[in-house]
C-alpha positions as CSV (number, residue, x, y, z in Angstrom):
1,M,-127.6,7.2,-25.3
2,S,-125.6,4.0,-26.4
3,D,-122.2,4.1,-29.0
4,M,-124.8,2.7,-31.6
5,D,-127.4,5.1,-31.1
6,L,-124.6,8.1,-31.5
7,Q,-123.4,6.4,-34.5
8,K,-126.7,6.3,-36.2
9,S,-127.3,10.1,-35.3
10,E,-124.2,11.1,-36.7
11,K,-124.8,9.2,-40.0
12,Q,-128.1,11.0,-40.1
13,K,-126.8,14.3,-39.6
14,Q,-124.2,14.1,-42.6
15,K,-126.7,12.9,-44.7
16,E,-128.9,15.8,-44.1
17,F,-125.8,18.0,-44.2
18,K,-124.8,16.7,-47.7
19,K,-128.6,17.0,-49.0
20,A,-128.4,20.8,-47.9
21,E,-125.1,21.3,-49.7
22,K,-126.3,19.9,-53.1
23,K,-129.6,22.2,-52.8
24,K,-127.5,25.0,-52.3
25,A,-125.3,24.5,-55.1
26,K,-128.0,24.1,-57.2
27,E,-129.3,27.5,-56.3
28,E,-125.9,29.1,-56.9
29,K,-125.7,27.5,-60.3
30,K,-129.2,28.9,-61.2
31,Q,-128.6,32.4,-60.2
32,A,-125.1,32.2,-61.8
33,K,-127.1,31.9,-65.2
34,T,-128.9,35.0,-64.8
35,A,-127.3,38.3,-65.8
36,M,-126.3,40.4,-62.7
37,E,-125.2,43.5,-62.0
38,P,-121.5,43.7,-61.1
39,G,-122.3,45.1,-57.3
40,R,-125.0,42.5,-56.9
41,K,-122.8,39.9,-58.0
42,K,-120.1,41.0,-55.6
43,K,-122.6,40.9,-52.7
44,I,-123.8,37.6,-53.6
45,I,-120.4,36.1,-53.7
46,K,-119.5,37.6,-50.3
47,R,-122.7,36.0,-48.7
48,S,-121.9,32.8,-50.3
49,I,-118.4,32.9,-48.6
50,F,-119.9,34.0,-45.4
51,G,-122.4,31.4,-45.6
52,G,-119.9,28.8,-46.4
53,V,-118.0,30.0,-43.2
54,A,-120.9,29.8,-41.2
55,A,-121.8,26.2,-42.5
56,V,-118.2,25.0,-41.8
57,F,-118.4,26.3,-38.2
58,V,-121.9,24.8,-37.6
59,L,-120.4,21.7,-39.0
60,F,-117.5,22.2,-36.6
61,I,-119.7,22.6,-33.4
62,V,-122.0,19.6,-34.7
63,Y,-118.9,17.3,-34.9
64,S,-117.5,18.6,-31.6
65,N,-120.7,18.0,-29.7
66,I,-120.9,14.4,-31.3
67,A,-117.3,13.8,-30.4
68,A,-117.8,15.1,-26.9
69,A,-120.8,12.8,-26.5
70,N,-118.8,9.8,-27.7
71,A,-115.9,10.5,-25.4
72,K,-115.3,7.6,-22.8
73,P,-114.2,9.0,-19.2
74,I,-110.2,8.4,-18.4
75,V,-109.5,6.2,-15.2
76,S,-106.5,5.6,-13.4
77,T,-106.1,1.7,-13.1
78,M,-103.4,-0.5,-11.4
79,A,-102.6,-3.8,-11.7
80,V,-103.2,-6.5,-9.1
81,T,-99.6,-7.5,-8.0
82,R,-98.3,-10.3,-5.7
83,G,-95.9,-9.4,-2.7
84,D,-95.6,-9.3,1.0
85,I,-97.6,-7.2,3.1
86,E,-97.3,-6.8,7.2
87,Q,-99.9,-5.4,9.3
88,T,-99.0,-3.1,12.4
89,I,-100.2,-1.4,15.2
90,S,-98.5,2.1,15.7
91,T,-99.1,3.9,19.1
92,S,-97.2,5.5,22.0
93,G,-96.7,5.0,25.8
94,S,-94.5,5.5,28.8
95,V,-91.3,3.6,29.5
96,V,-91.8,1.9,32.8
97,S,-89.9,-1.1,34.6
98,D,-90.9,-4.2,34.8
99,E,-89.2,-5.2,38.0
100,V,-89.5,-3.0,41.0
101,K,-88.2,-4.0,44.1
102,V,-89.1,-2.1,47.7
103,Y,-86.2,-2.3,50.2
104,F,-87.1,-2.5,53.8
105,A,-85.3,-2.0,57.1
106,P,-84.2,-5.5,58.3
107,A,-83.2,-4.1,61.7
108,S,-83.5,-0.9,64.0
109,V,-79.8,0.3,63.1
110,Q,-79.0,4.0,62.6
111,V,-78.6,4.8,58.8
112,G,-74.8,6.1,58.0
113,T,-74.7,7.3,54.6
114,I,-76.8,7.0,51.5
115,H,-74.9,6.2,48.4
116,V,-77.4,6.6,45.8
117,K,-79.7,9.5,45.8
118,L,-83.3,9.6,44.6
119,G,-83.2,9.4,41.0
120,E,-79.7,8.3,40.4
121,S,-78.7,4.9,38.8
122,A,-77.5,1.9,41.0
123,S,-75.3,-1.0,39.7
124,K,-76.0,-4.5,40.4
125,G,-74.1,-5.2,43.9
126,Q,-73.7,-1.7,44.9
127,A,-74.5,-0.5,48.3
128,V,-77.4,1.8,48.3
129,I,-77.3,2.3,52.1
130,T,-74.6,1.8,54.9
131,Y,-75.3,1.7,58.4
132,D,-73.5,3.7,61.3
133,E,-70.8,1.2,62.1
134,T,-71.1,1.8,66.1
135,D,-74.8,1.4,66.1
136,L,-74.7,-1.8,63.8
137,A,-72.0,-3.4,66.1
138,N,-74.1,-2.5,69.4
139,E,-77.2,-4.1,67.8
140,K,-75.4,-7.2,66.7
141,R,-74.1,-7.8,70.4
142,T,-77.4,-7.2,71.6
143,A,-78.8,-9.8,69.3
144,E,-76.5,-12.3,70.1
145,L,-76.8,-12.2,74.1
146,K,-80.5,-12.4,74.0
147,L,-80.3,-15.5,72.0
148,Q,-78.1,-16.9,74.5
149,Q,-80.7,-16.1,77.2
150,N,-83.3,-17.7,74.9
151,E,-81.3,-20.8,74.5
152,G,-81.4,-21.6,78.6
153,S,-84.9,-20.9,78.8
154,Y,-85.9,-23.1,75.8
155,K,-83.9,-26.0,77.5
156,D,-85.7,-25.8,80.7
157,S,-89.1,-25.6,78.9
158,I,-88.3,-28.7,76.6
159,Q,-87.3,-30.6,80.0
160,K,-90.4,-30.1,81.4
161,N,-92.5,-30.4,78.5
162,N,-91.3,-34.0,77.8
163,E,-94.0,-35.6,80.3
164,S,-96.8,-33.9,78.7
165,L,-95.5,-34.7,75.1
166,G,-95.2,-38.3,76.5
167,D,-98.8,-38.5,77.4
168,L,-99.9,-36.7,74.2
169,G,-98.1,-39.6,72.3
170,E,-99.8,-42.2,74.0
171,A,-103.2,-40.5,73.8
172,N,-102.7,-40.1,69.9
173,V,-101.8,-43.8,69.5
174,N,-104.2,-45.3,71.5
175,L,-107.2,-42.8,69.8
176,A,-106.0,-44.2,66.5
177,V,-106.5,-47.8,67.8
178,L,-109.8,-47.1,69.6
179,E,-111.2,-45.5,66.4
180,Q,-110.7,-48.5,64.3
181,Q,-112.0,-50.7,67.2
182,I,-115.1,-48.7,67.6
183,T,-115.6,-49.0,63.8
184,D,-115.3,-52.5,63.7
185,I,-117.5,-53.6,66.5
186,D,-120.1,-51.0,65.4
187,N,-119.9,-52.6,62.1
188,Y,-120.3,-56.2,63.6
189,I,-123.3,-55.0,65.8
190,K,-125.0,-54.0,62.5
191,E,-124.2,-57.0,60.8
192,L,-125.8,-59.0,63.9
193,Q,-128.9,-56.8,63.9
194,K,-129.5,-57.6,60.2
195,N,-129.6,-61.1,60.8
196,V,-131.9,-60.9,63.5
197,D,-134.0,-58.4,61.5
198,D,-133.8,-60.9,58.4
199,K,-134.6,-63.7,60.4
200,K,-137.7,-62.0,62.0
201,A,-138.9,-60.8,58.6
202,A,-138.5,-64.3,57.2
203,L,-140.5,-65.7,59.9
204,A,-143.1,-63.1,59.6
205,H,-143.6,-63.8,55.9
206,E,-143.8,-67.4,56.6
207,G,-146.8,-66.6,59.1
208,A,-148.6,-64.5,56.6
209,L,-148.3,-67.1,54.2
210,L,-149.9,-69.8,56.5
211,Q,-152.6,-67.5,57.3
212,I,-153.6,-67.1,54.0
213,S,-153.6,-71.0,53.4
214,L,-155.5,-71.3,56.8
215,I,-158.1,-69.0,55.3
216,D,-158.6,-70.9,52.0
217,W,-159.2,-74.0,54.0
218,A,-161.6,-72.2,56.6
219,D,-164.5,-73.8,54.3
220,D,-163.5,-77.2,55.6
221,P,-162.1,-77.2,59.3
222,M,-162.7,-80.9,59.7
223,S,-160.0,-81.7,57.1
224,D,-156.5,-82.8,58.2
225,E,-155.2,-79.9,56.0
226,Y,-157.0,-77.4,58.2
227,E,-155.6,-78.9,61.2
228,N,-152.1,-79.2,60.1
229,L,-152.3,-75.4,59.1
230,Q,-153.6,-74.4,62.7
231,K,-150.5,-76.2,64.0
232,L,-148.1,-74.7,61.6
233,V,-149.6,-71.1,62.4
234,Q,-149.0,-71.9,66.2
235,I,-145.6,-73.1,65.5
236,N,-144.7,-70.0,63.6
237,T,-146.2,-67.8,66.2
238,Y,-144.0,-69.5,69.1
239,E,-140.7,-68.9,66.8
240,Q,-141.1,-65.4,66.2
241,S,-140.9,-64.9,69.7
242,N,-138.6,-67.5,70.9
243,N,-136.2,-68.5,67.8
244,A,-133.0,-69.9,68.8
245,E,-131.1,-68.1,66.5
246,I,-132.6,-64.8,67.2
247,R,-131.8,-65.3,70.8
248,A,-128.2,-65.9,70.3
249,W,-127.8,-63.1,67.8
250,E,-129.4,-60.6,70.3
251,D,-127.0,-62.1,73.3
252,E,-124.1,-61.4,71.3
253,I,-125.4,-57.8,70.3
254,T,-125.7,-57.1,74.1
255,K,-122.3,-58.5,74.6
256,Y,-120.9,-56.6,71.7
257,T,-122.7,-53.4,72.7
258,D,-120.9,-53.4,76.2
259,M,-117.6,-53.9,74.5
260,L,-118.5,-50.7,72.2
261,N,-119.6,-48.7,75.4
262,N,-116.0,-49.5,77.0
263,C,-114.3,-48.7,73.8
264,K,-116.1,-45.2,73.6
265,E,-115.5,-44.7,77.4
266,Y,-111.8,-45.5,77.2
267,K,-111.6,-43.2,74.0
268,S,-113.1,-40.5,76.0
269,E,-110.6,-40.8,78.4
270,M,-107.9,-40.7,75.8
271,K,-109.3,-37.4,74.4
272,S,-109.1,-35.9,77.9
273,Q,-105.8,-37.2,78.3
274,K,-104.7,-35.7,74.8
275,S,-106.3,-32.4,75.7
276,S,-104.6,-32.2,78.9
277,A,-101.2,-33.0,77.5
278,E,-101.8,-30.4,74.9
279,S,-103.0,-27.9,77.4
280,T,-99.9,-28.5,80.1
281,K,-97.1,-29.2,77.6
282,L,-95.7,-26.3,79.4
283,N,-96.0,-25.3,82.7
284,A,-97.0,-21.7,83.7
285,G,-93.2,-20.8,84.4
286,G,-92.1,-22.0,81.0
287,K,-95.0,-20.6,79.4
288,E,-94.2,-17.2,80.5
289,E,-90.6,-18.0,79.6
290,L,-91.6,-18.9,76.1
291,E,-93.9,-15.5,75.9
292,A,-90.8,-13.5,76.8
293,K,-88.5,-15.2,74.5
294,T,-91.3,-14.6,71.6
295,E,-91.1,-11.0,72.6
296,I,-87.7,-10.7,72.7
297,E,-87.3,-12.4,69.5
298,T,-89.6,-10.1,68.0
299,I,-86.6,-7.6,68.4
300,S,-83.5,-9.4,68.2
301,S,-84.4,-13.1,66.8
302,Q,-82.0,-15.2,64.9
303,E,-83.7,-13.7,61.8
304,T,-82.7,-10.1,62.8
305,L,-79.2,-11.2,63.8
306,D,-78.8,-13.0,60.2
307,A,-80.1,-9.6,58.7
308,I,-77.7,-7.6,60.5
309,L,-74.8,-10.0,59.5
310,A,-76.2,-9.9,55.9
311,T,-76.2,-6.1,55.8
312,E,-72.9,-5.3,57.4
313,N,-71.6,-3.9,54.2
314,G,-74.9,-2.0,53.5
315,I,-78.1,-2.8,51.5
316,M,-77.0,-3.7,48.0
317,A,-78.9,-3.2,44.6
318,E,-80.1,-6.5,43.3
319,F,-80.3,-5.5,39.7
320,D,-79.0,-2.4,37.8
321,G,-81.8,0.3,38.1
322,V,-83.0,3.5,39.3
323,V,-83.9,4.7,42.7
324,T,-87.3,6.5,42.3
325,E,-88.1,6.5,45.8
326,M,-85.8,7.2,49.0
327,N,-87.3,7.1,52.4
328,A,-84.3,6.5,54.3
329,V,-82.5,9.8,56.0
330,E,-79.0,9.7,57.2
331,G,-78.4,9.8,60.9
332,K,-82.0,8.3,61.5
333,T,-82.9,5.1,62.9
334,P,-85.8,3.0,61.2
335,T,-87.9,0.9,62.7
336,V,-87.9,-2.9,61.7
337,G,-89.8,-3.1,58.6
338,E,-90.1,0.3,57.6
339,Q,-89.6,1.1,53.9
340,L,-86.2,2.5,53.1
341,F,-86.1,3.2,49.2
342,K,-87.4,1.6,46.0
343,L,-85.4,0.5,42.9
344,E,-86.6,0.1,39.4
345,S,-84.7,-1.9,37.1
346,T,-83.3,-0.5,33.9
347,E,-82.5,-4.0,32.5
348,N,-86.1,-5.3,32.8
349,V,-88.2,-2.6,31.1
350,K,-91.3,-2.2,29.1
351,V,-93.5,0.2,27.3
352,T,-97.3,0.2,28.6
353,I,-99.6,1.1,25.8
354,T,-103.2,1.0,25.2
355,I,-105.4,-0.8,22.6
356,S,-108.7,0.1,21.3
357,K,-111.5,-2.2,20.7
358,Y,-110.7,-2.1,17.0
359,D,-107.2,-3.4,17.2
360,L,-107.6,-6.0,20.1
361,E,-108.6,-9.0,18.0
362,K,-105.2,-8.2,16.1
363,I,-102.9,-8.3,19.1
364,R,-101.5,-11.5,20.8
365,V,-98.8,-12.2,23.4
366,G,-95.5,-13.0,21.8
367,Q,-96.0,-10.6,18.7
368,K,-92.7,-8.5,17.8
369,A,-92.7,-4.9,18.0
370,A,-90.2,-1.9,17.2
371,V,-89.7,0.5,20.2
372,T,-88.2,3.8,19.4
373,I,-87.0,6.1,22.4
374,G,-85.3,9.2,21.6
375,G,-83.9,8.4,18.3
376,F,-82.9,4.7,19.5
377,T,-84.8,1.7,18.2
378,Y,-85.1,-1.5,20.3
379,D,-86.6,-4.8,19.9
380,G,-89.6,-5.5,21.5
381,E,-92.4,-8.1,22.4
382,V,-95.7,-8.1,23.6
383,S,-95.5,-9.9,26.9
384,K,-99.1,-9.0,28.7
385,I,-102.3,-7.9,27.5
386,D,-104.9,-6.9,30.4
387,K,-108.0,-9.0,30.7
388,M,-110.1,-5.7,31.9
389,A,-110.5,-2.7,30.0
390,T,-110.4,0.7,31.5
391,K,-111.5,4.4,30.0
392,N,-109.1,6.6,28.7
393,N,-109.3,10.4,28.9
394,S,-111.9,10.6,25.8
395,G,-114.2,8.0,27.8
396,A,-113.2,5.2,25.2
397,S,-112.6,1.7,26.3
398,V,-109.1,0.8,26.0
399,V,-106.9,-2.3,26.9
400,N,-103.6,-2.0,28.7
401,T,-100.7,-4.0,27.1
402,D,-97.1,-4.4,27.9
403,I,-94.2,-4.3,25.4
404,K,-91.3,-5.8,26.9
405,I,-87.7,-4.4,25.5
406,L,-85.6,-7.1,24.5
407,N,-82.4,-5.2,24.4
408,P,-82.2,-2.5,26.6
409,D,-79.3,0.0,27.2
410,E,-78.0,2.8,28.7
411,N,-79.9,5.2,26.6
412,I,-83.3,4.2,28.1
413,F,-84.7,6.6,30.5
414,L,-87.8,5.5,32.7
415,G,-90.9,7.5,32.3
416,V,-90.3,8.9,28.9
417,E,-92.4,8.7,25.8
418,A,-91.7,5.7,23.3
419,K,-93.2,5.0,20.1
420,V,-94.2,1.6,19.6
421,S,-95.0,-0.4,16.2
422,V,-96.2,-4.0,16.9
423,S,-96.2,-6.2,13.9
424,T,-99.6,-8.2,14.3
425,E,-99.5,-10.3,11.1
426,K,-97.7,-11.0,8.1
427,S,-98.4,-12.5,4.4
428,E,-95.8,-13.3,2.0
429,G,-96.4,-13.7,-1.8
430,T,-100.1,-12.6,-1.5
431,L,-102.1,-10.4,-3.8
432,L,-102.1,-6.8,-3.0
433,V,-104.4,-3.9,-4.0
434,P,-104.0,-0.1,-2.8
435,F,-106.1,0.6,0.2
436,S,-107.9,3.2,-1.9
437,A,-109.0,0.7,-4.2
438,V,-111.4,-1.5,-1.7
439,N,-114.7,-0.3,-1.3
440,T,-117.8,-1.5,1.1
441,D,-121.3,-1.8,0.4
442,M,-124.1,-3.9,2.2
443,D,-122.7,-7.0,0.5
444,G,-119.5,-6.6,1.7
445,S,-116.0,-5.5,0.1
446,F,-115.5,-5.1,-3.5
447,V,-113.4,-3.3,-6.3
448,Y,-114.2,-2.0,-9.4
449,A,-111.9,-3.3,-12.3
450,V,-111.9,-2.6,-16.2
451,E,-112.4,-5.6,-18.5
452,N,-112.6,-4.8,-22.4
453,G,-113.1,-1.0,-21.3
454,I,-116.3,-1.6,-19.1
455,V,-116.1,-0.9,-15.6
456,V,-116.8,-4.1,-13.5
457,K,-117.8,-4.8,-9.9
458,K,-115.9,-7.4,-8.3
459,P,-116.7,-8.8,-4.7
460,V,-113.8,-9.7,-3.0
461,Q,-112.5,-11.2,0.4
462,T,-109.7,-9.1,2.3
463,G,-106.8,-10.4,4.5
464,I,-104.6,-8.0,6.5
465,S,-103.8,-4.6,5.6
466,S,-101.3,-1.9,5.8
467,A,-101.1,1.7,5.6
468,I,-100.9,1.2,1.8
469,D,-102.1,-2.2,0.6
470,V,-104.8,-4.7,1.4
471,E,-104.5,-8.3,0.8
472,I,-107.1,-9.9,-1.4
473,T,-107.7,-13.5,-0.3
474,E,-110.4,-14.3,-2.7
475,G,-112.1,-12.5,-5.9
476,L,-109.2,-11.1,-8.1
477,N,-106.2,-12.5,-9.9
478,E,-102.8,-11.4,-10.6
479,G,-102.6,-8.7,-13.3
480,D,-106.3,-7.6,-13.1
481,Q,-106.6,-3.7,-13.7
482,I,-108.4,-2.2,-10.9
483,L,-109.7,1.4,-10.0
484,T,-107.2,3.0,-7.7
485,E,-109.8,5.7,-6.8
486,V,-113.5,5.6,-7.3
487,N,-115.5,9.0,-7.7
488,S,-119.6,9.5,-7.7
489,G,-119.3,9.5,-11.6
490,I,-118.1,5.9,-11.9
491,S,-120.5,3.0,-12.0
492,E,-120.6,-0.6,-12.8
493,G,-121.3,-1.2,-16.9
494,M,-119.5,2.3,-17.9
495,A,-117.7,2.4,-20.7
496,V,-114.1,4.0,-19.7
497,T,-110.5,4.6,-21.0
498,A,-108.3,3.0,-18.8
499,M,-104.9,4.7,-18.0
500,P,-102.7,1.8,-16.3
501,Q,-100.1,3.1,-13.6
502,Q,-96.8,1.6,-12.6
């Protein structure tokens, strides 16, 4: 029922009530004129009083119902404001090192002392492992002697190899020249052959034309034209088999073909010389010496000697970090290339988090983040986003993302959990509404506003959102009064009483 109908109903009830009051007053006046007994008169007065009270009560109920019917629902509203909003992704992950170095044994030398145990911190330049001094000196001397031995053998091999290298150099030079000569001669022969083919084709074409003309004059065999054509046909036939230019070109082709064959034969000889030189650069004794040298160098080559010299003071940590694996054992001699220990940096650290498909479009490399570890907060930055999703414990697809800690300190421990808040986007001086005010339906996002006491549905375009507010990019103006919460009793077009909130 509308407000106008309610007002008409109220006026009609008031009219009927006044009419009933007048009628009752007339009856009482009439009864007053009639003589009554005192007892009866008292009863009538009591009944009148009681009836009046009842009438007033009924009137109160009627008015209360009318007032209740006309009462407008009270709704809480808030003005659309302008301000700053920041969208974040909050999650957690484990602190891991972004720089890991595995150290291997550069030489087969007995381990002396392990200075940094498993789980302990090492400073850049600090010796993690040192070798047994006696064993180190022996290995160093052995490497030096074997290098001297190799030097004599190498000189002998080089001297004997010089001849083969000379033959190889000659073959390489001649092969390059022969390759060019063969190409040039072959191209020239092709050019001569083209001349022959073109000339023969021209004579054949000329002969064909003469034959056609001869057929045309076949009806007049006694004419001079017919006789001339017969002669020309004979001359053309002879030329096709005995043309001087063709003969000269064919002779030249034969000449250059022989030359080409000679070049190819010489090229074959040079290839054989090259192959022979390559296979005999070292004689049997020199080859065996070289193989022996190679075998010895596997154990104690110059690189091994350099490695021994470089580690005389031990194997140093290349950065500040924690020893997360220790395979070396004091008193044990590792083989060359055997893993000794692993060092993980505490200077270059990150937090690995997982991003759901709903947040994937929000995150980008380079975004800033706040990383909280054990009560300390550090500056972070998105440094890497994997290009392949994985499954988490719940079976959902997630993408691993690295947050680099920009200002690590001694309070950071590898493997601990860290809270991460990534700032994905920020808008300044934009229109804001409470998160609870935005609704969605089949047509998109909308809010309910109150205009002149009426609920109005307003479609909106939203931007970024935080845990509290939503950015409105289209559909509202600053100062618009909107419903902060909507229940099932609120609908578009309803008359309401707005209670603005601060």
